[in-house]
C-alpha positions in Angstrom: 99.9 78.1 120.7 99.8 82.0 120.4 102.5 84.1 120.0 102.7 87.3 118.6 105.8 89.0 116.6 105.7 92.6 117.4 107.7 95.0 114.9 109.0 98.6 116.3 110.7 100.5 113.8 112.8 103.5 114.8 112.9 102.8 118.4 116.4 103.2 118.9 117.9 106.8 118.6 121.3 107.9 117.9 123.2 108.0 121.4 123.5 111.9 121.0 120.0 112.4 120.4 118.6 109.7 122.9 120.2 111.3 125.6 117.8 114.4 125.2 115.0 113.1 123.9 114.4 109.8 126.0 115.3 111.8 129.5 113.0 110.5 132.2 110.9 108.2 129.7 109.3 106.3 132.0 108.3 102.5 130.3 109.1 100.0 133.0 107.4 96.9 131.2 109.1 97.9 127.6 112.3 98.2 129.5 112.0 94.8 131.3 110.8 93.0 127.8 113.8 94.1 125.9 116.1 93.5 128.9 114.9 89.8 129.7 114.7 89.0 126.0 117.3 86.6 124.2 119.0 87.9 121.2 118.9 86.0 118.0 122.2 85.8 116.4 121.8 87.4 113.1 121.7 91.4 112.8 119.2 92.8 110.2 120.9 95.5 108.0 119.3 98.8 107.9 116.4 98.3 105.7 113.2 99.7 105.1 110.1 98.7 107.1 108.5 97.8 104.0 111.3 95.7 102.9 111.5 94.1 106.5 107.6 93.2 106.1 108.2 91.8 102.6 110.6 89.7 104.1 108.3 88.5 107.1 106.0 87.5 104.5 108.3 85.2 102.8 108.3 88.0 99.7 112.5 88.6 98.4 113.9 92.1 97.9 113.5 91.4 93.9 109.5 90.3 94.0 107.5 91.9 91.4 105.3 94.2 93.8 103.3 95.8 90.5 102.0 92.7 89.5 101.3 91.4 93.1 99.6 94.5 93.5 97.7 94.9 90.1 96.2 91.3 90.5 95.3 92.3 94.1 93.3 95.5 92.7 91.6 93.0 90.1 93.6 93.7 87.1 94.3 91.1 84.2 97.9 89.4 84.5 100.7 91.1 82.3 103.8 93.4 82.6 102.8 95.7 85.3 104.9 99.0 86.8 103.8 101.2 89.3 103.3 104.4 88.4 102.0 106.4 91.3 101.4 109.9 91.3 104.0 112.0 93.0 104.7 115.8 93.5 108.5 116.6 93.0 109.7 119.6 94.9 112.3 122.1 93.7 114.5 122.5 96.3 117.7 124.2 95.2 119.4 121.6 93.2 117.3 118.9 94.4 114.1 117.1 93.4 112.2 115.9 96.7 109.6 113.6 96.1 106.5 113.7 97.8 103.2 111.7 97.5 100.1 113.3 96.8 96.6 112.6 98.2 94.1 112.1 95.3 90.3 112.0 94.4 89.2 109.3 91.8 88.1 112.1 89.3 91.4 113.4 89.0 93.3 110.4 89.1 91.0 109.1 86.3 91.5 112.6 84.1 95.2 112.3 84.6 95.7 108.7 83.7 93.4 109.4 80.7 95.8 112.3 79.3 98.7 109.6 80.0 97.0 106.9 77.7 96.7 109.6 75.0 100.1 110.8 75.1 101.9 107.4 75.4 99.5 105.3 72.8 102.2 104.7 70.4 104.3 103.9 73.1 101.9 100.5 73.7 101.3 101.8 77.4 98.1 101.6 79.5 97.9 103.5 82.5 95.1 102.6 85.1 94.0 103.9 88.6 92.1 101.4 90.1 92.9 103.4 93.5 93.3 107.2 93.2 96.8 107.0 94.8 98.0 103.6 93.2 98.5 103.8 89.5 99.8 101.0 87.2 101.0 101.0 83.6 101.1 97.7 81.4 103.7 97.1 79.1 104.1 94.8 76.1 107.1 93.2 77.6 108.9 93.3 80.9 110.8 96.4 81.6 115.0 95.4 81.6 115.8 97.9 84.9 115.8 98.3 88.1 113.8 100.9 89.8 113.2 102.4 93.4 110.3 101.7 95.3 108.2 104.6 96.1 108.5 104.2 99.7 112.2 104.4 99.9 112.3 107.5 97.4 109.6 109.7 99.6 111.4 112.3 101.1 114.6 112.3 98.9 116.2 113.6 95.8 114.9 111.4 93.1 118.1 112.6 91.0 120.2 109.6 92.5 117.2 107.3 92.3 116.1 106.9 88.9 116.1 103.6 86.8 119.2 101.9 85.8 119.6 99.1 83.5 119.0 98.4 79.9 116.0 99.8 79.4 116.2 103.0 82.0 116.8 105.5 79.2 113.5 105.4 77.8 111.9 105.0 81.0 113.8 108.2 82.5 112.5 110.2 79.0 108.7 109.1 79.9 109.4 110.3 83.5 110.6 113.7 82.1 107.8 113.7 79.4 105.2 113.3 82.3 106.5 116.4 84.0 106.1 118.3 81.0 102.3 117.2 80.1 101.5 117.7 83.6 103.0 121.3 83.9 100.1 123.8 83.8 97.5 121.0 83.6 94.0 122.1 84.2 93.5 119.9 87.0 96.7 120.9 88.4 95.7 124.7 88.4 92.4 123.4 89.9 94.2 121.8 92.8 96.5 124.7 93.3 94.1 127.2 93.5 92.6 125.2 96.3 95.7 125.2 98.4 96.3 121.3 97.5 99.4 120.0 95.9 99.8 119.5 92.3 100.5 116.1 90.3 103.9 117.1 88.5 105.0 113.3 87.7 104.5 109.9 88.5 107.3 107.4 89.9 107.7 104.1 88.3 108.9 101.3 90.2 107.6 97.6 91.1 109.3 95.2 88.4 110.2 91.9 88.7 108.7 88.5 88.9 106.5 86.9 91.9 107.4 83.4 93.5 105.2 81.0 92.3 104.2 80.1 96.1 104.7 82.2 99.1 102.7 81.6 102.3 102.8 84.2 105.1 102.9 82.3 108.5 100.4 84.9 110.2 97.1 84.6 111.1 96.4 88.1 111.8 98.4 91.5 111.0 97.6 94.6 112.9 99.0 97.8 111.7 98.1 101.0 110.2 100.9 100.8 107.5 99.2 101.0 104.2 101.9 98.6 102.4 101.7 96.3 105.3 98.0 95.7 104.7 98.4 95.5 100.9 100.7 92.7 101.1 98.2 90.9 103.9 95.3 91.1 101.5 97.4 89.6 98.7 98.1 86.7 101.0 95.2 85.9 102.5 96.1 87.3 105.8 93.5 89.0 107.9 94.3 92.4 109.1 92.8 95.3 110.8 94.0 98.8 112.3 95.2 98.6 115.6 92.7 98.0 118.3 94.0 99.5 121.8 94.6 98.0 124.3 96.2 94.9 122.5 94.1 91.7 123.3 94.9 88.2 122.8 91.8 87.3 120.7 93.7 85.4 117.9 94.6 82.1 117.5 98.0 81.4 115.9 100.8 84.0 115.4 99.9 87.5 115.4 102.0 90.4 113.5 102.0 93.6 115.3 103.7 96.6 113.2 103.6 99.6 115.4 104.7 102.4 113.3 104.0 105.7 114.7 108.1 105.8 116.1 108.6 106.0 112.3 106.3 108.9 111.0 107.4 110.9 114.1 111.2 110.3 113.4 110.7 111.0 109.7 109.3 114.3 110.7 111.7 115.1 113.5 108.8 115.3 115.9 110.6 114.1 119.1 107.7 115.0 121.1 105.1 112.8 119.2 108.0 110.2 119.6 107.9 110.3 122.9 104.3 110.3 123.4 104.2 107.1 121.0 106.8 105.4 122.9 104.4 106.1 126.1 101.3 104.7 124.3 103.1 101.6 123.2 104.2 100.8 126.9 100.9 101.1 128.2 98.7 100.1 125.4 100.6 97.3 123.5 103.7 96.4 126.0 102.0 95.9 129.3 99.1 94.0 127.9 101.4 91.6 126.1 103.6 91.6 129.1 100.6 90.1 131.2 99.3 87.5 129.0 102.8 86.1 128.4 103.3 85.7 132.2 99.9 84.0 132.5 100.6 81.8 129.8 97.9 83.0 127.4 100.5 83.4 124.8 104.0 81.3 124.3 106.6 83.7 123.6 106.9 87.4 121.9 109.3 88.1 119.0 110.7 91.4 119.0 112.0 93.5 115.9 113.6 96.7 116.8 114.9 99.0 114.5 116.8 102.4 114.2 119.4 104.0 111.9 122.1 101.5 112.4 119.8 98.5 111.4 117.7 96.2 113.5 117.9 93.4 115.9 115.7 90.5 116.6 115.2 88.9 120.2 112.2 86.2 121.5 111.1 86.8 124.8 109.9 83.5 126.3 107.4 83.2 129.2 110.5 81.6 131.1 112.7 84.4 130.2 110.3 86.9 131.2 111.0 85.8 135.0 114.6 86.3 134.6 114.8 88.9 137.2 118.4 89.1 137.1 118.8 90.4 133.8 118.8 94.3 134.1 116.0 96.4 131.8 117.0 98.1 128.3 117.8 101.4 128.5 117.0 103.6 125.7 120.0 105.6 125.7 122.7 102.9 126.1 121.1 99.3 125.0 120.5 98.2 121.7 118.3 94.8 121.6 
């Protein structure tokens, strides 16, 4: 029978912040769903949304995402790293990493220069997507890297590669900054008020499991990494279609990522507005479908700064009127 798995990162705010941000926030249906759901015994550690989605798709933390996405992009099999274009923003004694929106022509020109510069190292840079670059190596890199999604917005100096081959890749990381400094393409971009590309971020080493079978019939999200995993795993996916409708057989995975984006930016008005949309366009129709028997259960993965919790809401539990509705200020599901 149909069921739904709803992932809501950054739903729970720290108490001192929640008291102010959630004052008079009217979400009766979401409160009942969270209050009547039965908590699962395990508590998830505080991980990124990307790590959480990868785990839901059956991939271990050490999975080789570069190889997975290279295969998905039609690149030949080999030893791959992601080498995504980034901007390193100098902030006093910090180098803060930011992603850079790029066009295909600029990506092609910069990758061509990288290939000329590193030809003696046997490296080949490719950009099948303007913002997703790859580098093919002669041998698998013996190091541990930090995924781009964990590095964005943070000081990279503590996030550089570690391991046997790390020194060589840190040297390349520094060389690329010098290569791109004053590059003609960056001068054009800066003159147009666009963010330059002053480095690349290496990540995604590892080995793919031979088999991984996502259990989901469909994914609905606006989150790019989740869509890439869905494509690689053969799972149908689409952007959010609101209000939610129970049109898919099997298990449907819904990822409501707007709260995370608002929390990252500290935009608490946007966070509140996103919770209100979640209430009316997702929680309410899900609640109605569950009570009408059109879906059998809802798995709720909710998160905050202190980690995440899972709870399961069955049709029977939805009628447990003696259970109090959850409060965004005092409760944690």
